[in-house]
C-alpha positions as CSV (number, residue, x, y, z in Angstrom):
1,A,-53.3,-209.8,-34.3
2,S,-50.6,-208.2,-32.0
3,D,-49.7,-205.8,-34.7
4,V,-53.3,-204.5,-34.9
5,Y,-53.4,-204.0,-31.1
6,K,-49.9,-202.3,-31.1
7,R,-51.1,-199.9,-33.9
8,Q,-54.3,-199.1,-31.9
9,V,-52.3,-198.5,-28.6
10,Q,-49.7,-196.4,-30.6
11,E,-52.3,-194.3,-32.3
12,K,-54.3,-193.5,-29.1
13,G,-51.5,-193.4,-26.5
14,N,-53.4,-194.5,-23.4
15,V,-56.2,-196.9,-23.9
16,I,-58.9,-199.0,-22.1
17,V,-58.6,-202.7,-22.8
18,K,-61.7,-204.9,-22.5
19,P,-61.8,-208.7,-22.9
20,L,-64.0,-209.7,-25.8
21,G,-67.1,-211.3,-24.4
22,G,-66.4,-210.0,-20.9
23,S,-69.1,-208.6,-18.6
24,S,-69.6,-206.7,-15.3
25,G,-66.3,-204.8,-15.7
26,R,-64.1,-207.9,-15.1
27,G,-60.7,-207.9,-16.7
28,I,-60.8,-204.3,-17.9
29,F,-57.6,-202.4,-17.6
30,A,-55.8,-199.2,-18.7
31,L,-52.7,-199.6,-20.9
32,D,-50.2,-197.0,-22.2
33,Y,-47.9,-197.4,-25.1
34,Y,-44.7,-197.4,-23.0
35,T,-46.0,-200.4,-20.9
36,F,-47.2,-202.1,-24.0
37,V,-43.8,-202.0,-25.7
38,N,-41.5,-202.5,-22.7
39,H,-43.5,-204.5,-20.2
40,G,-45.2,-207.4,-22.0
41,G,-48.1,-205.8,-23.8
42,V,-47.6,-208.2,-26.7
43,K,-47.9,-211.1,-24.3
44,I,-51.2,-209.8,-22.8
45,F,-52.8,-209.7,-26.3
46,S,-51.5,-213.2,-27.2
47,E,-53.7,-214.6,-24.4
48,G,-57.1,-213.6,-25.9
49,Q,-59.1,-211.2,-27.9
50,F,-59.8,-207.7,-26.7
51,I,-61.6,-204.5,-27.6
52,V,-59.2,-201.5,-27.4
53,E,-61.0,-198.2,-26.8
54,E,-59.7,-194.6,-26.5
55,I,-59.9,-193.2,-23.1
56,I,-62.8,-190.8,-22.7
57,H,-62.2,-187.7,-20.5
58,Q,-65.5,-186.9,-19.0
59,K,-66.3,-183.3,-17.9
60,G,-68.8,-181.8,-15.7
61,L,-70.8,-183.1,-12.8
62,L,-70.4,-186.8,-13.6
63,C,-66.6,-186.3,-13.6
64,E,-66.8,-184.5,-10.3
65,V,-68.7,-187.4,-8.8
66,N,-65.8,-189.8,-9.6
67,S,-63.0,-188.9,-11.9
68,S,-61.2,-192.3,-12.0
69,S,-64.0,-193.9,-14.1
70,V,-66.2,-192.7,-17.0
71,N,-69.6,-192.7,-15.3
72,T,-72.1,-194.0,-17.7
73,M,-75.8,-194.3,-18.1
74,R,-77.4,-197.7,-19.0
75,V,-80.5,-197.2,-21.1
76,N,-82.6,-200.2,-21.9
77,T,-84.7,-200.1,-25.0
78,L,-87.2,-202.4,-26.5
79,I,-88.9,-202.6,-29.9
80,D,-92.5,-203.5,-29.4
81,H,-94.8,-203.6,-32.4
82,G,-92.2,-201.8,-34.6
83,E,-91.6,-198.8,-32.3
84,P,-88.7,-198.5,-29.9
85,E,-89.3,-197.4,-26.3
86,V,-87.2,-196.8,-23.3
87,L,-87.8,-199.3,-20.6
88,C,-85.5,-197.8,-17.9
89,A,-82.3,-195.8,-17.3
90,F,-79.7,-196.0,-14.6
91,L,-76.7,-193.8,-14.0
92,R,-73.6,-195.8,-13.0
93,T,-70.9,-194.1,-10.9
94,G,-67.5,-195.7,-10.0
95,R,-65.8,-195.5,-6.7
96,K,-62.6,-193.7,-5.9
97,G,-59.6,-195.3,-7.7
98,S,-61.7,-197.7,-9.9
99,I,-61.6,-197.4,-13.7
100,T,-65.0,-199.1,-14.1
101,D,-68.4,-197.9,-12.9
102,N,-70.6,-200.9,-12.7
103,L,-72.1,-202.4,-9.7
104,H,-70.0,-205.6,-9.8
105,S,-66.8,-203.6,-9.4
106,G,-68.1,-201.6,-6.4
107,G,-70.0,-198.9,-8.4
108,I,-73.4,-197.4,-7.5
109,L,-76.5,-197.7,-9.6
110,W,-78.7,-194.6,-9.6
111,Q,-82.3,-194.9,-10.8
112,I,-83.4,-192.2,-13.2
113,N,-86.9,-191.1,-13.7
114,I,-87.2,-191.5,-17.6
115,Q,-89.9,-188.8,-17.9
116,T,-87.9,-186.1,-16.1
117,G,-84.2,-187.2,-16.2
118,E,-84.1,-186.7,-12.4
119,I,-81.9,-189.0,-10.4
120,M,-84.1,-190.7,-7.7
121,F,-81.7,-192.7,-5.5
122,G,-78.6,-194.9,-5.6
123,V,-78.1,-198.6,-4.7
124,Q,-74.8,-200.0,-3.7
125,A,-73.8,-203.7,-4.3
126,D,-74.6,-204.5,-0.6
127,G,-78.2,-203.2,-1.2
128,L,-77.6,-199.9,0.8
129,I,-79.7,-197.1,-0.7
130,V,-77.9,-193.7,-0.9
131,D,-78.7,-190.2,-2.0
132,T,-75.0,-189.0,-1.9
133,H,-71.9,-190.5,-3.5
134,P,-69.9,-191.8,-0.6
135,D,-66.4,-190.8,-2.0
136,S,-67.1,-187.4,-3.4
137,G,-69.9,-186.3,-1.0
138,I,-71.9,-185.0,-4.0
139,H,-75.6,-185.2,-3.3
140,L,-77.2,-186.8,-6.5
141,S,-80.8,-187.5,-5.6
142,G,-83.0,-184.9,-7.1
143,K,-80.4,-183.7,-9.6
144,K,-81.2,-183.8,-13.3
145,V,-78.8,-185.4,-15.7
146,K,-77.9,-182.8,-18.3
147,G,-78.4,-184.1,-21.8
148,F,-80.6,-186.9,-20.6
149,H,-83.4,-186.6,-23.2
150,E,-80.9,-186.2,-26.0
151,A,-79.2,-189.4,-24.9
152,L,-82.6,-191.2,-24.9
153,R,-83.3,-190.0,-28.4
154,I,-79.9,-191.3,-29.6
155,C,-80.6,-194.7,-28.0
156,L,-84.1,-194.9,-29.6
157,E,-82.6,-194.0,-33.0
158,A,-79.8,-196.6,-32.6
159,Q,-82.5,-199.2,-31.6
160,K,-84.4,-198.5,-34.8
161,R,-81.3,-199.4,-36.8
162,I,-81.2,-203.0,-35.4
163,P,-84.8,-204.2,-35.3
164,E,-83.6,-207.8,-35.4
165,V,-82.3,-207.3,-31.8
166,P,-85.5,-206.4,-29.9
167,Q,-84.0,-205.4,-26.6
168,V,-80.7,-203.5,-26.0
169,G,-78.9,-202.2,-22.9
170,W,-77.0,-199.1,-24.2
171,D,-74.0,-197.8,-22.4
172,V,-74.0,-194.0,-22.8
173,V,-71.4,-191.4,-21.9
174,I,-72.7,-187.9,-21.2
175,S,-70.2,-185.2,-20.9
176,E,-70.0,-181.5,-21.6
177,D,-68.2,-182.4,-24.8
178,G,-71.2,-184.5,-26.0
179,I,-72.9,-187.9,-25.9
180,C,-71.6,-191.2,-27.1
181,L,-72.6,-194.8,-27.1
182,L,-70.0,-197.3,-25.9
183,Y,-69.6,-200.9,-27.2
């Protein structure tokens, strides 16, 4: 198995490593090929199973908000009577220096109006409601997420492909380069 990880790290250069079965951003770390080869990368992978992902370089407003993490949108879909629908959507923004964007690692959840794509307000882990990102100073409340409706369409199409899973929380990256679903 370590040969597979080594090949993935070698092909991609810098990667994000996620523990298989992990949640809430726990145990996620960045790894480069030099560190993998010279500083115990093989040992890291011998202690469990992981997902190795290429690092995404986000562009545009969401990168400006916090560039140390990819700031994702969580879109929750449900198939009800054969047709998928969007239940809710949240933008997740990381904090300065963090490579993850979720609430459990100090990130901020921003409620999005699913009809308009407008960011309504943000909530920090301590329950504080904000309208401006505390690190970047960017005022997000009232801004529309560019590509929002296309992202919803992609999530609904993906939900149709797995009707045996009636409810899914999709992690979506929106960047000026396009939209992608994370796993």
